[in-house]
Each structure stands twice: as structure tokens, then as C-alpha cells.
C-alpha positions in Angstrom: -41.7 -4.6 7.5 -38.6 -6.1 9.1 -37.6 -7.5 5.7 -37.6 -4.1 4.1 -35.3 -2.7 6.8 -33.0 -5.7 6.6 -32.6 -5.5 2.8 -30.5 -2.3 2.7 -28.4 -3.5 5.6 -27.8 -6.8 3.9 -26.8 -5.1 0.7 -24.3 -2.9 2.6 -22.9 -5.9 4.4 -22.6 -7.8 1.2 -20.8 -4.8 -0.4 -18.5 -4.6 2.6 -17.6 -8.3 2.3 -17.0 -8.0 -1.5 -14.8 -5.0 -0.9 -12.7 -6.8 1.8 -12.3 -9.9 -0.2 -11.3 -7.9 -3.3 -8.7 -6.0 -1.2 -7.3 -9.2 0.3 -7.0 -11.0 -3.1 -5.6 -7.8 -4.8 -2.9 -7.4 -2.1 -1.3 -10.7 -3.1 -1.7 -12.5 0.2 -2.5 -15.7 -1.5 0.3 -15.4 -4.1 2.8 -17.9 -2.8 5.3 -18.2 -5.7 8.9 -17.1 -5.0 9.6 -13.9 -6.9 12.1 -14.0 -9.7 15.3 -11.8 -9.4 13.7 -9.4 -11.9 10.5 -9.1 -9.8 12.6 -8.5 -6.6 14.7 -5.8 -8.3 11.5 -4.1 -9.7 9.9 -4.3 -6.2 12.9 -2.9 -4.5 13.3 -0.1 -7.0 9.7 0.9 -6.5 10.2 0.8 -2.7 13.4 2.9 -2.5 13.3 6.7 -2.7 15.7 8.5 -5.0 18.3 10.1 -2.7 18.5 13.3 -4.8 14.9 13.6 -6.1 11.9 14.7 -4.3 9.1 12.2 -4.0 10.3 9.8 -6.7 11.3 6.2 -6.4 14.5 5.0 -8.0 12.3 3.2 -10.5 10.8 6.6 -11.6 14.0 8.6 -11.6 16.9 8.8 -14.1 19.2 10.9 -11.9 22.8 9.7 -11.3 22.2 8.9 -7.7 19.1 6.9 -8.6 21.1 4.9 -11.2 23.7 4.2 -8.5 21.0 2.9 -6.1 19.6 0.7 -8.9 23.1 -0.8 -9.5 23.4 -1.5 -5.7 20.0 -3.2 -5.7 21.0 -5.4 -8.7 24.3 -6.3 -7.2 22.6 -7.2 -3.9 20.1 -9.5 -5.6 22.8 -11.1 -7.7 24.9 -11.7 -4.5 22.0 -13.5 -2.9 21.2 -10.8 -0.3 17.7 -10.8 1.1 15.4 -7.8 0.5 15.8 -6.8 4.1 19.6 -6.8 3.9 19.6 -4.7 0.7 17.2 -2.2 2.3 19.2 -2.1 5.5 22.4 -1.3 3.6 20.7 1.4 1.6 19.2 2.9 4.8 22.7 2.9 6.3 24.2 4.7 3.3 21.3 7.2 2.5 19.3 7.4 5.8 16.0 6.0 6.9 14.0 8.3 4.7 15.2 6.3 1.6 12.5 3.7 2.3 9.1 4.7 0.9 7.2 2.1 3.0 6.1 2.9 6.6 8.3 1.4 9.3 6.0 2.0 12.2 5.9 4.8 14.7 4.6 8.1 13.5 5.1 7.4 9.8 2.4 4.7 10.0 -0.1 7.4 10.7 0.4 8.8 7.3 -0.8 5.5 5.8 -3.6 4.7 8.3 -5.3 8.2 8.5 -6.4 8.3 4.9 -7.8 4.8 5.1 -9.7 5.7 8.2 -10.9 8.9 6.7 -12.3 6.9 3.7 -14.1 4.5 6.1 -15.6 7.5 8.0 -16.8 9.1 4.7 -18.4 5.9 3.6 -20.2 5.5 6.9 -21.5 9.1 6.7 -22.7 8.5 3.2 -24.4 5.3 4.2 -26.1 6.9 7.2 -27.3 9.8 5.1 -28.7 7.5 2.4 -30.4 5.5 5.2 -31.9 8.6 6.7 -33.3 9.8 3.4 -34.9 6.5 2.9 -36.7 6.8 6.2 -37.8 10.4 5.5 -39.4 9.4 2.2 -41.3 6.5 3.8 
């Protein structure tokens, strides 16, 4: 009887391990090659918000201000500036809201809460499936 109760728990644990390993591998943690200038430019363009658009990155926008920011990014990469230096200069010029990635403080809540909500929902689903299995037995 202990084996039957352990089997669903083992499956959920295995599913959790597979999910975590997939997320770690997909995040690029193990990708150690130095990015090319084109990869850096593309990454920065996706990270920087268009100053005159609402909720678009400069990579997605074709507005004149977006094109100017793209030119600044390309110039910074060509002059050997680090990504941090380029972002810092853009933040000085356009404000801190130009960076689409969370910088800590309250903005990190906007990124963490949905992930925590997903975990809570998965736990509730798991508990309800487990409870239904007990009621049927």
C-alpha cells in the first residue's frame, strides 16, 4: 500500500525535476560562449523600451526615437562599451523606465508574483488530483 501512495508523489517529484532542469538549460546558464556584436546588439534592442512607444522594445518599433536608440546601441557596441555602460547611458538620457528588465525593488514584484501564482495553481491542482484519487479508492 505504501508503494501505491509513493508512486504519484514520485511522478510529481520527477515532473518537478524535469521542469527545473528544462528551465535551467533553457535559460542559457550553461551557454558560456562570448556573444558576437550582432547578438549583443539584438539583446540590447530587445531589452530597451522605445522612448515614444507604449510597451514596445526598440527592436519591435520603427519610430524615429526607436531608430535613434538603436543607433546609440550600435555605436556603443562598436566603441567597445559594455552592455552595462550602454544601458546606463540610455537610462541617463531617457530615464530608468527605458530598461524593460527588473532592477530590484518594487519592480521585481511584477516578475515574481506571476511565477509564484503559477506555482500555487500547480500545487492546488496537484492536491485536488490527489484528493480525488483518495475519494475513489
